[in-house]
N, C-alpha and C positions, 0 to 999 in steps of 0.2 A: 821527608815529603811523603804524604799519603798517596794511595794509588789513583784517587780521583784527580788530584792535582797533577800527577804525573801524566795522566791521559790528556788532560786539558792542555798541559804544556806542550805535549807532543803534537796536538792538533794545531795549536797556535803556530808552531814552527813548520807546519805542513809536512811533518815526518811521521804521520800516523800509520805505520806499517805493522803487520801482524807480528813479525819477529821482535820488533822493538817493544810492542805491548807485552808480549810474553816475557821478555827479559826483565822489564820493569815489574811485572807481576811476580815473577820468581824472586826478585830481589826483595820486594816488599814482604812477601810471605816469609822469607828467611828472617825478617826482623821481628816476626811475631814471637811472643814468649814461648819458651820450650814446651810448657804445659799445653798451650793451644795447639801447637803443631802435633803433639802426641795425640790429642783428642781427635784431630782431623785424620791422622793416619789410622787410628783405631776404627774410626767410622768408615773409612774407605775399605779396610780389611773386612769388616762385618758385612758391608754391602756386597763385596766380591764373593764371600763365602755363601751368603744367602742366595745370590744370583746363581751360583753353581749348584746349590742344593735344589732350587726350584727347577733349574734346567735339567737336572738329572732325573727328577721324578715326573716331569711333564712329558707324557708320551704323545700327546696330540697338539696340533696347532690349529688356529682358526684359519690360517692361510695354507695353501697347498704347497708343500715342500717340493724341491726339485728331485724328481724321481731318478734322474740320471746320476745322483750321488748314491743311490741304493744299489744293492746287489743285483746281478742280472736276473736272478730268479724272481725277485719282486717285480721287476719291469715286465717280465714275461706274463706273470699272473695278472698284473694290473691291466695290461693291454688286452689279454684274453677276456677278462671279466668286463672291462669297459666296452668291448665290442658286443657283449651280450646284454648290456645294461637294459633293463626293462623287459627283456624277452624271457619267456618260459624256458628254463634251462634243465629242469629235472621233473620227471613224473615217476613216482614210486610204485611199488607193487601193492596190490590189494591186501588188506589185513582184516581178518574177521574179529570183531569185538563180541565175543560170546559171553554168556552169563558167568562162566568160570572166571574170566578175566575181570569182569566187573566186581565179582565177589572178592577176589584177591585184593583189588585196589581198595575196596571198602574195608577189608580187614586191616590192611596196612595203615590207612589214613584215619580209621575210626568213623568214617561217614557211612553209617548203616541205614540211612533214610530209606523208607520202603519203596520209593519210586525207583531205587536202584537195585534193591536186594530181595524184594518180595514179588515174584512174578504173578502169583494168584491175586493179590490185592491190586497190583498195577493193572491187571487185565480188567478188573471190575471198576476201579476208581480213577485210574489215570486217563487223561485225555489222549494219551498215546497208545493206550490199550496193551502196553507191555512195559517192561523195565527199560530204563535208559542208562547209558554210561555217564559217569561223572564228567563234567566239563574238564576238570583237571586231569582225568584219565586220558582224555583225548589229547590234551596238551602234553602230558608225560610221554605219549607215544610219538611225538614229533621227531625226536632223534632217530627212532627206529624207522619211521615212515619216510624220512628224508635220506636214509642210508648213511647217516653220520656215525652209526655204531659198527659199520661193516669195515674191518681193517683192510679188506681186499678191494674196497671201492672208495679210495681216498680221493675226495673232490679237489684237494689242494696238495698234491704230492710234492710240489716244490717248497712248501713251507716247512720250516723246522719244527714249528709248534702251532697248534690251533687252540684258541681259548674261547670258551663260551662266555660271553659278557652279559647275557640276559636277553630280555625282550623289551621292545619299545611299547607295544600295546598288545592286548589279547581280547578277542571277542568270540562268543559262541553263538552264531546265528541260529543254529538248529541242533537239537539233541540227536545223539546216535542211539538208535534202538538196539536192544540186545539181538545179536545174530547178524547185524548189518556189517557190510564191508566198507572200509574207508581207505583212502590213499592220499598222499600229499603231492602237491604241485608247487614248485618254487621258482622264484625269479629274483635276480639281484636288482635292487632298486637304488642302492647308493654305495659309493666307495669313498672312504676317507683315508688318504695317505697319512701315515704316522712316521715318526722319527725312526722307529725300529721295525716297521711292518706296514700292514694294511688292515683297516677295519672294513668288514664286509657286512652290509645290511641286506638280508634276504626276506622277502615276503613269502610266508608259508601259508598255503591254503589247503586245508584238509577237507576233501570232498567225500560225500556219502554216495554210495552206488545207487543209481536211479533216483537221485534227488537233485533238484535245482539249487537248493540252499546248502551252503557250506556248513560243516560241523565246527570249524575253527579257522580263524584268520589271525595271523600274528606276524610280527616283524622280529626276526632273530638276528642278534648282533654277535658277530664273530670277529676275533682279531687274529690275524695271521702274522707270525714272526719268522723272519728269515735269517 
């Protein structure tokens, strides 16, 4: 008797219970040829292994995991940062971008455009009347300006490891003239709990002394592992 007839027969008798259905299904599957059963078993094994593989390498979820399953350190950091969400949490020290700094960056990157490296020509031909820093130089200074390179000023001491995952976007609203001082202001704008840690997205605004326009605005993405 095939499984469809078995189900219909059970319905006619008014005995359509889950346990009966499963028993009939198990009995019917056992009647399948051995080669079919083997293919089904192999397919199930592949599905299980693939699921484990994807589960192992998937660090993030679209839904928010239960933080109470995480280490205490993660909960402490999450609560602290969540309380500060959207608020300015760091203001760095002033840093002078002099011509020597600009020239060194030009030498390393190969960008020797006169607006950066020729003060005399810039004075006569540039609308800024002086040389200006490369936009990427300002961006490269973000770790220094935010204190991320200072081992004595660890912003996340509870984390076992902090990984720089890149930037969401970058804009350079106004150039930094040679000799000007800049500093960074940061605020956490988003927290994304992960299976093994926490993703922190910080807005970094690099301001120029005595200027209403920022030199650089970006979103830095960090992952904290506990």
